C-alpha positions as CSV (number, residue, x, y, z in Angstrom):
1,M,-22.1,-10.9,13.2
2,E,-20.8,-11.9,9.8
3,N,-21.9,-11.4,6.6
4,K,-20.8,-13.3,3.4
5,E,-21.4,-11.5,1.3
6,R,-19.1,-8.8,0.7
7,L,-20.7,-5.1,1.5
8,G,-19.9,-2.1,-1.2
9,S,-16.6,-0.6,-1.0
10,S,-15.9,1.4,2.5
11,G,-13.4,3.3,0.7
12,I,-10.6,2.9,3.0
13,G,-7.3,2.6,2.0
14,G,-3.6,2.4,3.9
15,Q,-0.4,1.1,3.9
16,A,2.1,-0.1,6.8
17,V,4.6,2.1,8.1
18,I,7.1,1.3,11.1
19,E,5.4,0.1,13.6
20,G,2.1,1.4,12.8
21,I,-0.5,2.1,10.1
22,M,-1.4,4.8,8.4
23,M,-5.2,4.5,7.2
24,R,-6.8,7.5,4.3
25,N,-10.8,7.6,4.2
26,K,-11.5,10.7,1.8
27,D,-9.6,13.8,2.1
28,K,-7.7,12.7,5.7
29,Y,-5.5,10.1,6.4
30,A,-4.3,8.8,9.9
31,V,-1.5,7.0,11.4
32,A,-1.3,5.3,14.6
33,V,1.9,3.7,15.7
34,R,3.3,1.7,18.7
35,K,5.6,3.8,20.7
36,P,8.3,2.4,22.1
37,D,7.2,2.4,25.7
38,K,3.9,0.6,24.0
39,S,0.9,3.5,24.1
40,I,-0.4,3.9,20.6
41,D,0.2,7.6,18.9
42,V,-2.6,8.9,16.6
43,D,-2.2,11.6,14.1
44,I,-4.8,12.9,11.7
45,Q,-3.9,15.2,8.4
46,E,-5.5,16.5,5.8
47,C,-4.8,14.6,2.2
48,G,-4.2,17.9,0.3
49,G,-2.1,17.2,-2.7
50,I,-3.3,17.4,-6.3
51,A,-5.4,14.6,-7.1
52,K,-8.8,16.1,-6.8
53,K,-7.7,19.8,-6.8
54,Y,-8.4,20.3,-10.7
55,K,-11.5,19.0,-12.6
56,I,-8.8,17.4,-15.3
57,T,-6.8,15.3,-12.8
58,T,-10.6,13.1,-11.5
59,L,-10.7,12.2,-14.8
60,P,-10.6,8.0,-15.3
61,F,-6.9,7.1,-16.3
62,I,-6.0,10.4,-15.9
63,R,-6.5,10.5,-12.0
64,G,-4.6,7.2,-11.4
65,I,-1.1,9.1,-12.2
66,F,-2.0,12.0,-9.6
67,S,-3.6,9.6,-7.2
68,F,-0.1,7.6,-7.3
69,I,1.8,10.4,-6.9
70,D,-0.3,11.5,-3.5
71,S,-0.2,8.4,-2.0
72,M,4.0,8.6,-2.8
73,V,3.9,11.9,-1.0
74,I,1.7,10.5,1.9
75,G,3.6,7.2,1.9
76,I,7.1,9.1,2.6
77,K,5.9,11.4,5.2
78,T,3.8,8.7,7.2
79,L,7.1,6.5,7.0
80,T,9.0,9.5,8.2
81,Y,6.3,10.4,10.9
82,S,6.7,7.0,12.5
83,A,10.4,6.4,12.4
84,S,10.4,9.6,14.3
85,F,9.7,7.7,17.2
86,F,12.6,5.3,17.1
87,E,15.6,7.5,16.3
88,D,18.2,7.5,18.9
89,E,18.9,10.2,21.5
90,D,21.8,11.2,19.8
91,E,20.0,11.5,16.4
92,Q,17.1,13.6,17.7
93,E,20.2,16.0,19.0
94,E,22.3,16.1,16.3
95,E,22.3,19.8,14.6
96,P,21.7,20.5,11.0
97,G,24.1,19.8,8.5
98,K,25.8,22.2,6.1
99,F,22.9,21.6,3.2
100,E,20.1,21.3,5.6
101,K,20.9,24.7,6.7
102,W,21.5,26.2,3.3
103,L,17.8,24.9,2.3
104,L,16.4,26.4,5.3
105,N,18.1,29.9,4.4
106,K,17.2,29.9,1.0
107,L,13.7,27.8,1.5
108,G,12.2,28.4,4.7
109,E,9.1,26.7,5.4
110,K,9.2,25.4,1.9
111,A,12.5,23.1,2.4
112,E,10.1,20.4,3.6
113,K,7.9,20.3,0.5
114,V,11.3,20.5,-2.0
115,V,12.9,17.8,-0.2
116,M,9.6,15.5,-0.4
117,G,9.3,16.5,-4.1
118,F,12.9,15.4,-4.7
119,T,12.8,12.1,-2.2
120,V,9.0,11.2,-4.6
121,C,11.0,11.9,-8.0
122,L,13.9,10.5,-7.0
123,S,11.9,7.0,-5.8
124,I,10.2,7.0,-8.8
125,V,13.6,7.3,-11.2
126,I,14.7,4.3,-8.9
127,A,11.8,2.5,-10.0
128,V,11.3,2.9,-13.6
129,A,15.5,2.3,-13.8
130,L,15.0,-0.7,-11.6
131,F,11.4,-2.4,-13.2
132,M,11.6,-1.1,-16.8
133,I,15.1,-0.1,-18.0
134,L,17.1,-3.2,-16.6
135,P,14.6,-6.0,-18.0
136,L,14.4,-4.2,-21.4
137,F,18.1,-3.8,-20.7
138,I,18.5,-7.6,-20.1
139,A,16.2,-8.0,-23.1
140,D,18.2,-6.5,-25.3
141,V,21.2,-8.5,-24.3
142,I,19.9,-11.9,-25.0
143,E,18.4,-10.8,-28.2
144,K,21.7,-9.9,-29.5
145,Y,23.8,-12.6,-27.9
146,V,21.3,-15.4,-28.0
147,P,20.5,-17.5,-30.9
148,G,17.1,-18.2,-32.2
149,V,15.8,-15.1,-30.2
150,T,14.4,-12.4,-32.3
151,Q,12.7,-8.6,-31.1
152,S,9.2,-10.4,-31.2
153,H,10.7,-12.0,-28.1
154,V,11.8,-9.5,-26.4
155,P,8.7,-7.8,-24.7
156,V,7.9,-11.2,-23.5
157,I,11.2,-11.6,-22.2
158,E,11.3,-8.4,-20.8
159,G,7.9,-8.9,-19.0
160,I,9.5,-12.4,-17.6
161,V,12.8,-10.6,-16.5
162,K,10.3,-7.7,-14.6
163,I,8.5,-10.2,-12.6
164,I,11.4,-11.9,-11.4
165,I,13.4,-8.9,-10.5
166,F,10.0,-7.9,-8.5
167,I,9.7,-11.4,-6.8
168,G,13.1,-11.5,-5.8
169,Y,12.9,-8.0,-4.7
170,L,10.3,-8.7,-2.3
171,L,11.8,-12.1,-1.2
172,L,14.9,-10.5,-0.1
173,I,13.9,-7.9,1.8
174,S,11.0,-10.1,3.6
175,L,14.3,-11.4,5.3
176,M,14.6,-8.7,6.9
177,K,13.5,-8.9,10.7
178,D,12.0,-4.9,10.6
179,I,10.7,-5.4,7.5
180,Q,8.4,-8.9,8.7
181,R,7.0,-7.0,11.2
182,T,6.0,-4.3,8.9
183,F,4.4,-7.0,6.5
184,M,2.9,-8.1,9.7
185,Y,1.2,-4.4,10.1
186,H,0.3,-4.4,6.4
187,G,-1.6,-7.7,6.9
188,A,-3.3,-6.1,10.5
189,E,-4.6,-3.6,7.4
190,H,-6.1,-5.5,5.2
191,K,-7.7,-7.7,8.1
192,C,-9.2,-4.2,9.1
193,I,-10.9,-3.4,5.8
194,N,-11.7,-7.2,4.9
195,C,-13.8,-7.4,8.6
196,I,-15.9,-4.1,7.9
197,E,-16.1,-5.1,4.6
198,T,-17.9,-8.3,5.1
199,G,-20.2,-6.7,7.7
200,K,-18.3,-7.7,11.0
201,V,-17.8,-5.5,14.0
202,L,-14.0,-4.0,13.9
203,T,-13.0,-6.1,17.8
204,V,-9.7,-7.6,17.9
205,E,-11.5,-11.2,17.6
206,N,-13.1,-10.3,14.5
207,V,-10.3,-8.9,12.9
208,A,-8.1,-11.7,13.3
209,S,-10.4,-14.1,12.0
210,S,-10.6,-12.0,8.7
211,S,-8.4,-13.0,5.2
212,R,-5.3,-10.6,5.5
213,F,-5.5,-10.6,1.2
214,H,-7.9,-7.9,-0.5
215,K,-7.3,-6.8,-4.0
216,R,-7.7,-3.3,-3.3
217,C,-3.7,-3.5,-2.3
218,G,-0.6,-1.7,-3.9
219,T,1.0,-4.9,-4.1
220,S,-1.6,-6.1,-6.5
221,F,-1.1,-2.3,-8.6
222,L,2.0,-3.2,-9.2
223,L,1.9,-6.4,-10.3
224,I,-0.9,-4.7,-12.9
225,V,1.3,-2.6,-13.8
226,M,3.7,-5.1,-14.9
227,V,1.2,-7.3,-16.5
228,I,-0.4,-4.4,-18.6
229,S,3.3,-3.2,-20.0
230,I,3.9,-6.5,-21.0
231,I,0.7,-6.1,-23.4
232,F,1.4,-3.0,-24.6
233,F,5.4,-3.8,-25.3
234,V,4.0,-6.7,-27.2
235,L,1.3,-4.9,-29.7
236,I,4.2,-1.7,-29.4
237,R,7.2,-2.9,-31.0
238,T,10.1,-1.5,-33.1
239,D,13.4,-2.3,-34.3
240,I,15.1,0.8,-33.2
241,V,16.4,-0.1,-29.6
242,W,17.0,3.8,-28.5
243,L,13.6,3.9,-29.2
244,R,12.5,1.0,-27.1
245,Y,13.7,3.1,-24.3
246,V,12.0,6.0,-25.3
247,I,8.2,4.3,-25.4
248,R,8.7,3.0,-22.3
249,L,9.6,6.1,-20.7
250,L,6.5,7.7,-22.6
251,L,4.2,4.5,-21.6
252,V,4.9,4.9,-18.0
253,P,1.8,7.6,-17.1
254,V,-0.9,5.5,-19.6
255,I,0.2,2.2,-17.6
256,A,0.0,3.7,-14.5
257,G,-3.3,5.2,-15.4
258,I,-4.9,1.9,-16.9
259,S,-3.7,0.0,-13.8
260,Y,-4.9,2.2,-11.0
261,E,-8.8,1.7,-12.9
262,F,-8.5,-2.0,-13.3
263,I,-7.4,-1.9,-8.6
264,R,-10.4,0.2,-8.5
265,L,-12.9,-2.0,-10.6
266,A,-11.5,-4.7,-8.8
267,G,-12.3,-3.2,-5.4
268,K,-15.8,-2.8,-6.3
269,S,-16.5,-5.6,-8.0
270,E,-17.0,-9.1,-7.3
271,N,-17.3,-10.4,-11.0
272,K,-15.8,-13.9,-11.3
273,F,-14.1,-12.8,-14.2
274,I,-12.3,-9.7,-12.5
275,N,-11.4,-11.9,-9.2
276,L,-10.0,-14.7,-11.7
277,L,-7.2,-11.7,-13.1
278,S,-7.3,-10.5,-9.7
279,K,-6.0,-13.7,-8.2
280,P,-2.2,-12.7,-9.1
281,G,-2.2,-9.9,-7.2
282,L,-3.6,-11.6,-4.4
283,W,-0.5,-14.5,-4.6
284,M,1.8,-12.0,-4.1
285,Q,0.4,-10.7,-1.1
286,K,1.5,-14.1,1.0
287,I,4.5,-12.6,0.8
288,T,4.1,-9.2,1.5
289,T,1.5,-9.5,4.0
290,K,1.8,-11.8,7.5
291,E,-0.7,-13.1,10.3
292,P,-0.1,-9.9,12.7
293,T,-0.4,-9.9,16.7
294,D,-3.0,-8.7,18.7
295,D,-1.3,-5.7,19.7
296,M,-0.5,-4.8,15.9
297,I,-4.7,-5.4,15.4
298,E,-5.0,-2.3,18.2
299,V,-2.8,0.0,15.9
300,A,-5.0,-0.9,12.9
301,I,-8.4,-0.2,14.3
302,K,-7.6,2.9,16.2
303,A,-5.9,3.9,12.6
304,V,-9.6,2.9,11.3
305,E,-11.5,4.9,14.0
306,A,-9.4,7.9,13.5
307,V,-10.8,8.2,10.0
308,F,-14.2,6.0,9.5
309,D,-17.4,5.8,11.2
310,W,-17.6,1.9,11.0
311,K,-20.4,1.6,13.0
312,E,-22.4,4.4,10.8
313,Y,-20.9,2.1,7.2
314,L,-22.6,-0.8,8.7
315,K,-25.3,0.8,9.7
316,E,-26.3,1.8,6.3
317,S,-25.8,-1.5,4.9
318,G,-28.5,-2.7,6.9
319,I,-26.5,-4.6,9.8
320,E,-27.0,-3.3,13.8
321,V,-24.3,-2.9,16.1
322,E,-25.1,-4.0,19.7
323,K,-23.8,-1.3,22.2
324,K,-22.4,-4.0,24.4
325,E,-19.0,-4.8,22.7
326,E,-16.4,-6.8,23.6
327,T,-13.1,-5.1,24.9
328,S,-10.2,-5.5,22.9
329,L,-8.5,-7.9,26.0
330,P,-5.4,-9.9,24.5
331,K,-6.4,-13.7,24.6
332,E,-4.8,-15.1,26.7
333,Y,-6.3,-12.5,29.4
334,K,-9.6,-13.6,28.3
335,Q,-8.9,-17.0,28.6
336,V,-7.6,-16.5,32.6
337,I,-11.0,-14.5,33.2
338,E,-13.4,-16.6,31.2
339,G,-11.9,-19.6,33.6
340,S,-12.8,-18.3,36.3
341,G,-16.2,-17.6,35.5
342,Y,-16.6,-14.2,35.4
343,N,-18.3,-11.9,33.1
344,W,-15.5,-10.1,31.1
345,K,-18.1,-8.6,28.8
346,Y,-19.3,-4.8,30.1
């Protein structure tokens, strides 16, 4: 059954990992990975984190900062977990290096958390340097050496450079075969969520026919961050070059918090104005999502079902789910069985 009107937000979200998908719902997340032997491994974990741990971290505009950090931690954990299935035997048997042994001796069980914290911090530093500091540096150079360019032009030039770097980066990595498959899994993740939120039963066939674009997406979040940062820096200007860099660093949490609230609102709203503002993010998903294969969709469904009762969700939305559902057979098998006149629904 297909419902043309979108139902209320399911609240689930996720990300693509190596040959799999992570789906998150409330305080749990599940990682489903298609292993080299073609079986599907599903791992369910508690989210933990600090976004909902304290009252202050749940407040609007503040919660976005901590949700972003928690998402990065879970993202790195799940990527590492999915990668473990594809390590060479030599890599698996390799003994820890001197630095790893030193960390284990000094920190014990806390070593993994320290490494994770360092990785998250390093990722944030690289992102800030690449998408905030570098664009401003290029804009300052243009202001200095190009006639007619003044300080008032710097935020606009900076914003254009920022978006060019972002799109260029996505286009460049999309040429890699492994990333192309990851983008296909990303498409499967969005299709599953859209399938559920448009009132359809979660089957391979229904998911395949659903849209791979979704407003509640990390790609859209990053683009919104850039757009909001342009607005901020047009309004907050200074002739002191070093102060420009300081202001940008100080405003990173503020911009992240506002961007999070917009994505949160956009994911729940069907307002025409909000939908219009969400369009650029959806256009970007033409790069970061691709049409998945049926076996990828099967992995996505496993991840969803591990943390989300979609049947109950549809029932609460007034949609009855038939007890007898189609099996998730590949299309070519369905065609052969249907051609024989056998009823393959059971």
